PATOR-141303 format. One line per 2 residues: number of its first residue (from 1); for each residue x, y, z of N, C-alpha, C. Coordinates in pm, 1 decimal. Example, Ala and Ser with C-alpha at 12.3 -4.5 7.8 and 13.67 -1.06 7.14 Angstrom:
// PATOR-141303
1	1319.0,-569.0,780.0,1230.0,-450.0,780.0,1320.0,-330.0,780.0 ~ 1285.0,-225.0,708.0,1367.0,-106.0,714.0,1290.0,3.0,787.0
END
This chain:
// PATOR-141303
1	8516.2,-7187.8,-9230.0,8571.3,-7278.5,-9147.6,8645.9,-7372.0,-9222.5 ~ 8680.5,-7377.5,-9335.3,8807.2,-7485.5,-9375.1,8940.9,-7399.9,-9360.3
3	8926.4,-7237.6,-9349.1,9018.9,-7157.2,-9379.4,9022.6,-7152.8,-9248.8 ~ 9022.2,-7234.0,-9124.7,9061.6,-7219.7,-9003.0,9069.2,-7396.9,-8946.7
5	9148.7,-7477.6,-9045.5,9180.9,-7560.7,-9064.6,9108.1,-7688.2,-9015.4 ~ 8969.6,-7709.2,-9049.8,8874.0,-7760.1,-9016.5,8784.9,-7873.9,-9165.2
7	8772.5,-7979.9,-9151.0,8762.2,-8043.2,-9305.8,8603.3,-8043.1,-9344.3 ~ 8525.6,-8010.0,-9457.7,8418.2,-8047.6,-9419.9,8366.7,-8199.1,-9451.5
9	8203.1,-8197.3,-9446.3,8189.5,-8357.8,-9412.1,8039.7,-8339.1,-9465.3 ~ 7981.7,-8433.2,-9550.7,7857.6,-8466.3,-9541.2,7773.0,-8520.0,-9559.7
11	7729.8,-8576.1,-9458.2,7606.9,-8680.7,-9388.6,7531.4,-8694.0,-9444.8 ~ 7470.6,-8844.7,-9396.8,7296.3,-8829.8,-9452.5,7189.9,-8761.9,-9368.4
13	7136.1,-8736.2,-9443.5,6990.9,-8645.6,-9365.1,6893.6,-8771.3,-9295.3 ~ 6957.5,-8874.6,-9318.7,6864.8,-9030.0,-9252.9,6945.8,-9049.5,-9169.1
15	6903.4,-9000.7,-8981.4,6961.8,-9110.1,-8907.1,6934.9,-9212.0,-8823.3 ~ 6966.9,-9268.8,-8721.8,6924.5,-9331.1,-8623.9,6839.7,-9281.6,-8552.6
17	6744.6,-9359.7,-8470.0,6636.6,-9269.2,-8379.0,6707.9,-9224.8,-8275.6 ~ 6761.9,-9319.5,-8236.8,6839.1,-9274.4,-8060.2,6925.1,-9134.3,-8085.5
19	7027.0,-9123.1,-8256.7,7055.6,-8987.7,-8201.5,6968.8,-8860.8,-8197.7 ~ 6860.4,-8873.7,-8252.8,6778.9,-8762.4,-8265.6,6697.9,-8753.0,-8064.9
21	6757.0,-8870.4,-8025.8,6651.4,-8820.3,-7849.1,6771.2,-8826.3,-7795.8 ~ 6920.6,-8860.5,-7799.2,7036.6,-8798.1,-7739.6,7080.3,-8712.8,-7766.5
23	7104.0,-8662.4,-7869.5,7142.5,-8506.2,-7901.5,7072.6,-8434.1,-7904.6 ~ 6917.7,-8442.6,-7962.6,6831.6,-8278.0,-7971.7,6738.8,-8329.5,-7876.6
25	6719.8,-8417.1,-7786.5,6578.0,-8450.5,-7679.6,6452.7,-8489.1,-7775.2 ~ 6457.5,-8491.8,-7911.4,6341.1,-8520.3,-7959.1,6317.8,-8658.0,-8019.4
27	6218.9,-8666.9,-7923.6,6114.2,-8794.2,-7892.9,6004.0,-8839.2,-7994.7 ~ 5981.9,-8711.7,-8115.2,5890.6,-8705.3,-8168.7,5932.5,-8643.7,-8379.1
29	6071.8,-8763.5,-8394.5,6084.6,-8690.7,-8501.3,6025.4,-8760.8,-8643.8 ~ 6037.2,-8694.8,-8739.5,6005.6,-8702.5,-8860.2,6067.4,-8892.1,-8917.5
31	5967.9,-9003.4,-8887.5,5981.0,-9081.4,-8937.0,5971.5,-9122.2,-9104.2 ~ 6090.4,-9206.5,-9103.2,6060.9,-9281.5,-9250.6,5969.7,-9305.9,-9335.1
33	5872.1,-9380.1,-9396.0,5791.6,-9456.7,-9436.4,5878.8,-9560.0,-9530.7 ~ 5978.4,-9571.8,-9578.2,6005.0,-9665.0,-9624.0,6249.8,-9614.7,-9614.4
35	6242.1,-9649.7,-9495.5,6432.3,-9645.9,-9476.7,6517.2,-9720.6,-9581.5 ~ 6595.4,-9630.6,-9594.0,6703.7,-9704.4,-9677.2,6821.5,-9846.1,-9615.1
37	6774.7,-9795.0,-9481.8,6824.4,-9873.5,-9399.9,6764.5,-9908.9,-9229.2 ~ 6794.4,-9993.7,-9152.2,6743.7,-9999.0,-9037.9,6767.7,-9845.2,-8942.5
39	6913.2,-9871.3,-8959.4,6948.3,-9797.5,-8833.5,6937.7,-9632.7,-8950.4 ~ 6836.6,-9609.2,-9076.4,6857.0,-9469.3,-9040.1,6684.7,-9435.1,-9070.4
41	6656.6,-9427.9,-9017.6,6405.2,-9445.1,-8973.7,6427.3,-9314.4,-8977.6 ~ 6507.3,-9226.6,-8948.3,6442.2,-9063.7,-8900.0,6535.3,-8972.6,-8948.0
43	6460.5,-8860.1,-8992.1,6489.6,-8751.0,-9039.2,6570.4,-8656.1,-8948.7 ~ 6689.2,-8591.4,-8965.3,6767.0,-8549.9,-8882.1,6680.6,-8452.5,-8837.4
45	6690.7,-8393.8,-8709.1,6670.1,-8229.4,-8672.9,6771.0,-8161.3,-8619.5 ~ 6917.4,-8197.9,-8664.8,7033.7,-8140.4,-8585.9,7171.7,-8211.2,-8656.5
47	7271.3,-8114.7,-8684.5,7354.6,-8197.5,-8768.6,7482.5,-8267.2,-8663.4 ~ 7442.1,-8263.5,-8503.8,7552.0,-8320.2,-8375.9,7513.8,-8466.5,-8419.3
49	7464.5,-8527.1,-8430.6,7477.4,-8694.0,-8471.0,7554.5,-8697.0,-8586.0 ~ 7541.4,-8663.3,-8685.8,7686.0,-8672.2,-8776.5,7811.9,-8675.0,-8721.8
51	7805.8,-8565.4,-8743.0,7899.0,-8503.6,-8698.5,7997.5,-8596.9,-8564.6 ~ 7914.2,-8651.1,-8455.5,7974.6,-8727.7,-8317.5,8006.5,-8861.4,-8413.0
53	7939.0,-8874.1,-8514.4,7940.6,-9036.9,-8602.6,8094.9,-9024.2,-8670.2 ~ 8140.5,-8889.9,-8753.5,8258.3,-8863.7,-8811.5,8353.8,-8873.8,-8708.5
55	8345.2,-8821.2,-8575.5,8438.1,-8837.7,-8484.4,8467.9,-8986.2,-8417.9 ~ 8381.6,-9026.6,-8389.3,8404.7,-9168.3,-8390.9,8458.3,-9258.7,-8456.9
57	8423.1,-9270.3,-8599.4,8503.4,-9298.1,-8695.0,8654.0,-9278.7,-8682.3 ~ 8715.1,-9158.1,-8717.0,8830.1,-9111.1,-8695.8,8840.1,-9186.5,-8575.5
59	8855.8,-9147.3,-8445.2,8897.7,-9211.1,-8315.0,8898.5,-9404.8,-8375.8 ~ 8850.4,-9397.3,-8465.3,8838.9,-9561.0,-8456.6,8972.4,-9640.3,-8508.7
61	9024.2,-9525.3,-8606.0,9152.9,-9540.1,-8700.4,9282.0,-9438.2,-8625.1 ~ 9272.8,-9449.3,-8508.5,9398.0,-9370.8,-8427.7,9385.2,-9272.1,-8501.9
63	9304.8,-9166.4,-8558.8,9314.9,-9016.6,-8548.6,9239.3,-8936.0,-8459.3 ~ 9384.0,-8880.1,-8383.1,9365.7,-8802.8,-8257.9,9319.3,-8662.4,-8274.2
65	9347.3,-8605.5,-8380.1,9301.0,-8452.9,-8379.4,9190.3,-8469.9,-8513.9 ~ 9047.7,-8409.8,-8496.9,8989.0,-8408.1,-8578.2,8890.8,-8258.2,-8576.7
67	8892.1,-8252.3,-8675.9,8820.4,-8075.0,-8675.4,8734.5,-8084.8,-8816.7 ~ 8605.4,-8103.5,-8802.4,8535.1,-8150.7,-8906.8,8387.8,-8041.8,-8898.4
69	8306.7,-7997.8,-8990.4,8261.1,-7907.8,-9016.2,8103.6,-7983.4,-9121.9 ~ 7968.1,-7912.8,-9098.0,7906.0,-7979.3,-9203.9,7779.0,-7849.3,-9222.5
71	7761.8,-7773.2,-9334.0,7615.7,-7708.0,-9376.3,7541.4,-7840.4,-9464.9 ~ 7394.7,-7778.7,-9368.9,7286.5,-7884.0,-9395.3,7202.7,-7910.2,-9401.1
73	7093.2,-7878.6,-9446.1,6922.3,-7929.2,-9368.9,6893.8,-7987.2,-9284.8 ~ 6812.8,-7945.6,-9200.1,6789.1,-8022.4,-9095.4,6599.9,-8006.1,-9102.0
75	6549.9,-8121.5,-9057.9,6388.0,-8105.1,-9068.4,6349.0,-8173.3,-8911.9 ~ 6182.4,-8113.8,-8933.8,6115.1,-8017.1,-8816.6,5977.2,-8063.7,-8840.5
77	5869.1,-8079.3,-8763.4,5735.0,-8080.3,-8822.9,5717.3,-7884.8,-8752.5 ~ 5646.0,-7860.6,-8848.3,5596.1,-7705.0,-8832.1,5472.1,-7715.3,-8967.3
79	5370.5,-7674.3,-8832.2,5250.8,-7660.4,-8943.2,5215.0,-7549.9,-9002.8 ~ 5292.1,-7462.7,-8973.9,5338.8,-7276.5,-9047.1,5395.1,-7362.4,-9183.3
81	5514.3,-7420.2,-9209.1,5524.6,-7451.3,-9258.0,5467.2,-7492.8,-9440.1 ~ 5516.7,-7400.7,-9547.3,5412.4,-7423.9,-9669.7,5520.5,-7467.1,-9784.1
83	5451.9,-7530.2,-9862.7,5547.5,-7602.6,-9962.4,5603.1,-7499.0,-10038.1 ~ 5697.1,-7539.5,-10120.1,5813.4,-7426.9,-10204.0,5892.5,-7500.5,-10292.8
85	6007.9,-7450.1,-10299.9,6133.2,-7424.0,-10354.8,6204.8,-7575.8,-10284.8 ~ 6168.4,-7517.8,-10168.2,6265.8,-7583.9,-10013.1,6224.0,-7679.1,-9971.5
87	6106.9,-7714.6,-10017.5,5995.5,-7696.8,-9832.2,5856.5,-7789.3,-9904.6 ~ 5829.6,-7895.1,-9786.6,5735.1,-7935.7,-9828.0,5603.6,-7920.0,-9703.7
89	5532.3,-7944.1,-9695.4,5379.4,-7839.8,-9661.2,5338.3,-7937.5,-9507.8 ~ 5425.4,-7853.5,-9405.6,5420.9,-7920.4,-9240.8,5577.6,-7948.4,-9227.2
91	5641.7,-7953.2,-9304.4,5767.3,-7975.2,-9264.1,5891.9,-7842.2,-9271.4 ~ 5922.7,-7766.1,-9172.8,6049.3,-7715.1,-9202.2,6184.9,-7782.5,-9208.3
93	6265.6,-7686.7,-9310.4,6365.8,-7746.5,-9351.7,6450.9,-7674.9,-9348.8 ~ 6526.2,-7598.9,-9215.6,6611.5,-7489.0,-9260.1,6770.8,-7490.5,-9242.8
95	6848.4,-7430.2,-9340.5,6982.3,-7480.6,-9310.8,7036.3,-7446.6,-9199.4 ~ 7122.4,-7503.0,-9195.9,7183.1,-7517.1,-9079.0,7388.7,-7584.9,-9043.8
97	7413.0,-7487.6,-8989.1,7618.9,-7491.9,-8984.0,7626.1,-7552.8,-8857.9 ~ 7729.5,-7661.5,-8874.4,7822.8,-7710.8,-8770.9,7921.5,-7736.3,-8745.5
99	8001.2,-7703.0,-8637.3,8182.1,-7764.6,-8633.8,8215.4,-7844.3,-8514.5 ~ 8246.2,-7953.4,-8494.5,8339.6,-7993.5,-8382.9,8472.2,-7992.5,-8419.8
101	8531.9,-8019.0,-8247.2,8678.0,-8037.3,-8287.5,8699.7,-8112.3,-8144.2 ~ 8797.4,-8223.6,-8174.4,8858.4,-8269.6,-8059.1,9036.5,-8318.8,-8077.6
103	9075.9,-8368.8,-7959.9,9176.0,-8380.3,-7957.2,9283.1,-8264.4,-7964.0 ~ 9436.7,-8265.7,-7981.5,9503.2,-8101.1,-7980.6,9479.8,-8050.2,-8052.0
105	9482.7,-7922.9,-7983.6,9426.5,-7826.5,-8050.8,9500.6,-7746.5,-8156.7 ~ 9612.9,-7785.6,-8197.6,9729.3,-7754.5,-8328.4,9825.3,-7875.7,-8347.7
107	9807.5,-7895.8,-8523.2,9905.2,-7977.4,-8521.6,10022.8,-8009.9,-8435.4 ~ 10050.7,-8183.1,-8437.8,10163.4,-8150.5,-8298.9,10285.4,-8091.7,-8410.8
109	10383.3,-8026.1,-8358.1,10511.8,-7972.4,-8384.2,10617.2,-8019.6,-8249.4 ~ 10706.9,-8011.9,-8336.1,10828.3,-7960.3,-8226.6,10867.1,-7819.4,-8111.6
111	10832.2,-7706.6,-8190.5,10786.5,-7586.8,-8092.3,10705.1,-7543.2,-7989.9 ~ 10582.4,-7651.5,-7997.9,10472.5,-7575.3,-7902.2,10446.4,-7725.6,-7826.3
113	10378.0,-7724.1,-7734.4,10343.7,-7815.8,-7624.1,10200.2,-7869.5,-7697.9 ~ 10216.7,-8021.4,-7699.6,10049.6,-8031.7,-7679.3,9978.1,-7985.7,-7578.0
115	9807.8,-7926.3,-7637.7,9778.4,-7929.2,-7545.4,9571.3,-7978.6,-7640.7 ~ 9513.9,-8013.0,-7557.5,9412.4,-8054.3,-7582.8,9284.1,-7906.8,-7625.5
117	9206.8,-7949.6,-7702.6,9161.4,-7852.7,-7770.3,9029.5,-7837.2,-7662.8 ~ 8976.4,-7672.1,-7640.4,8932.5,-7658.3,-7532.0,8741.9,-7559.3,-7586.1
119	8735.5,-7537.2,-7493.1,8556.1,-7423.0,-7549.9,8638.9,-7335.3,-7610.4 ~ 8727.6,-7204.9,-7594.8,8793.2,-7140.1,-7551.2,8841.7,-7121.1,-7749.8
121	8901.4,-7227.0,-7755.4,8976.8,-7257.5,-7897.3,8804.0,-7274.3,-7977.0 ~ 8743.5,-7339.0,-7955.0,8584.1,-7283.7,-8066.0,8496.3,-7181.0,-8028.5
123	8564.0,-7126.1,-7933.4,8476.1,-6956.6,-7915.2,8563.7,-6909.2,-8024.0 ~ 8689.5,-6888.8,-8029.3,8752.5,-6790.0,-8100.1,8712.9,-6852.9,-8268.9
125	8675.2,-6945.9,-8273.0,8684.4,-6998.1,-8429.9,8543.4,-6926.1,-8486.9 ~ 8457.7,-6968.5,-8376.5,8300.9,-6911.2,-8402.6,8311.3,-6751.0,-8464.9
127	8379.0,-6682.6,-8304.5,8352.0,-6547.1,-8387.2,8486.0,-6528.3,-8506.6 ~ 8592.6,-6611.8,-8501.6,8615.9,-6546.7,-8676.2,8504.1,-6588.5,-8756.1
129	8443.1,-6703.6,-8695.7,8324.4,-6702.3,-8862.9,8207.0,-6589.6,-8848.9 ~ 8175.7,-6559.3,-8741.0,8098.0,-6449.4,-8751.7,8156.2,-6289.9,-8769.8
131	8261.6,-6286.4,-8757.7,8303.4,-6174.2,-8790.5,8231.1,-6068.9,-8857.2 ~ 8283.1,-5980.0,-8906.0,8273.4,-5862.5,-8806.9,8157.6,-5817.7,-8709.5
133	8071.6,-5910.4,-8761.3,7944.4,-5915.6,-8661.5,8012.6,-5963.2,-8557.4 ~ 7986.1,-5903.1,-8348.6,8035.5,-5947.3,-8269.1,7919.4,-6012.6,-8213.1
135	7946.7,-6138.2,-8125.0,7852.3,-6263.6,-8054.1,7891.0,-6224.8,-7909.4 ~ 7792.5,-6224.2,-7852.0,7708.2,-6233.6,-7726.6,7736.2,-6414.6,-7658.9
137	7778.8,-6459.4,-7534.4,7757.7,-6566.7,-7505.5,7688.0,-6595.2,-7388.2 ~ 7603.8,-6653.8,-7359.8,7506.5,-6637.4,-7286.6,7455.8,-6805.2,-7201.2
139	7495.3,-6808.4,-7062.1,7499.4,-6950.2,-7024.1,7339.6,-7027.1,-7040.1 ~ 7335.4,-7191.9,-7122.0,7222.8,-7197.2,-7123.3,7269.4,-7386.1,-7096.6
141	7120.0,-7455.4,-7177.0,7137.5,-7601.7,-7210.0,7063.1,-7644.0,-7288.9 ~ 7151.6,-7762.1,-7334.0,7123.3,-7836.8,-7459.4,7140.6,-7983.8,-7437.3
143	7054.7,-8059.1,-7490.6,7039.8,-8210.8,-7497.8,7204.9,-8257.5,-7488.7 ~ 7282.8,-8220.1,-7576.7,7401.7,-8299.3,-7651.9,7509.2,-8285.0,-7579.5
145	7451.1,-8132.5,-7498.9,7611.1,-8066.5,-7453.0,7623.6,-8086.1,-7269.5 ~ 7733.8,-8053.0,-7240.0,7775.9,-8061.9,-7081.6,7725.0,-7924.5,-7032.4
147	7601.2,-7972.0,-6945.2,7483.1,-7869.5,-6868.2,7600.2,-7756.8,-6815.5 ~ 7685.4,-7753.5,-6768.8,7799.8,-7620.1,-6701.6,7911.8,-7593.0,-6790.9
149	7878.6,-7678.7,-6932.3,7974.2,-7585.6,-7023.6,7921.3,-7608.8,-7156.3 ~ 7846.2,-7486.2,-7178.1,7701.9,-7489.3,-7251.3,7653.2,-7343.5,-7297.4
151	7693.2,-7281.9,-7433.8,7655.0,-7132.3,-7443.8,7578.2,-7106.6,-7551.0 ~ 7478.6,-7035.8,-7553.4,7385.8,-6959.9,-7645.8,7438.4,-6827.9,-7750.1
153	7479.5,-6886.6,-7844.5,7547.3,-6724.7,-7906.1,7441.5,-6675.6,-7945.3 ~ 7493.6,-6535.8,-7954.6,7329.0,-6435.2,-7952.8,7414.3,-6266.2,-8004.6
155	7378.7,-6290.4,-8128.3,7401.6,-6112.0,-8216.7,7305.6,-6100.5,-8204.7 ~ 7350.4,-5960.0,-8155.3,7202.9,-5863.8,-8153.6,7132.1,-5944.8,-8004.0
157	6986.9,-5927.0,-8024.8,6887.2,-6009.8,-7962.5,6892.8,-6146.9,-8008.6 ~ 6890.6,-6200.2,-8104.1,6845.2,-6273.3,-8170.4,6988.6,-6417.6,-8118.7
159	6909.5,-6496.1,-8089.7,7014.6,-6675.0,-8067.1,7022.9,-6771.8,-8215.2 ~ 7169.1,-6759.4,-8256.2,7209.4,-6792.4,-8374.3,7261.6,-6938.4,-8339.0
161	7267.6,-6966.2,-8260.7,7321.6,-7078.3,-8216.4,7381.4,-7140.7,-8077.6 ~ 7455.7,-7247.2,-8084.7,7468.9,-7293.7,-7913.8,7647.5,-7399.8,-7944.6
163	7708.9,-7318.7,-7803.2,7844.6,-7371.4,-7841.7,7864.4,-7481.1,-7700.2 ~ 7954.4,-7575.0,-7689.7,7985.3,-7627.0,-7599.8,8067.6,-7743.4,-7621.0
165	8079.9,-7769.2,-7532.6,8117.1,-7920.9,-7470.7,7992.8,-8058.5,-7456.1 ~ 8075.4,-8151.0,-7521.2,7986.7,-8265.4,-7550.4,7898.5,-8354.6,-7422.5
167	7800.6,-8383.3,-7436.8,7807.4,-8403.2,-7232.2,7879.5,-8594.0,-7221.7 ~ 7915.9,-8571.8,-7135.9,7990.8,-8688.9,-7052.4,7899.2,-8802.5,-7097.0
169	7786.3,-8845.1,-7080.6,7665.9,-8945.9,-7097.8,7715.3,-9001.9,-7195.4 ~ 7719.8,-8916.1,-7333.7,7729.2,-8879.1,-7473.6,7879.5,-8956.0,-7474.4
171	7975.2,-8908.4,-7435.8,8096.9,-8946.6,-7478.3,8140.0,-9069.0,-7410.7 ~ 8061.3,-9118.2,-7329.3,8113.0,-9246.4,-7256.1,7979.3,-9367.1,-7331.7
173	7845.2,-9331.2,-7381.9,7772.1,-9442.4,-7433.9,7863.5,-9403.7,-7596.1 ~ 7924.3,-9323.8,-7615.7,7965.6,-9369.4,-7772.3,8106.3,-9392.6,-7831.9
175	8224.2,-9407.6,-7704.6,8308.0,-9425.0,-7681.5,8419.5,-9350.4,-7715.8 ~ 8396.8,-9210.0,-7683.3,8506.4,-9091.8,-7743.4,8529.9,-9061.8,-7632.0
177	8684.8,-8975.7,-7656.6,8735.6,-8985.8,-7585.1,8692.5,-8820.3,-7489.1
END
């Protein structure tokens, strides 16, 4: 992703409970017994909230073109999860990757007209990331994403991710373009 002009970010694993509800549809997140701040009271089950916060911060600083990614652990209740090197009994901690692109599709230049990044730009980045494996895309739904602009990413018969445009409800709530 760095070779495709994305900047790596590292966000806290502790997030706002509202992010879990908004971006994951998670009404029963893992609650921290002693959070470091009141707005960081639950463990993230997705990387989306942190990336959206990165976008909001950049937009407030007048940075229109944002391309960020994160590789990090997410957390969920899982009765089958055993204690181990990267685990705590009863909690799954999968390693995930997520990316977000907003604003112009390419840096400003005199030789090309400016256009907004779109679904197909991200799809091309994802296909480049997965190469040489071939991905298929199927219509899907996700709490964070626009209902008609969301696709499940399939490699073989396995769903490996989701791709889409942020839901207008969240772009309005979080004051994003």
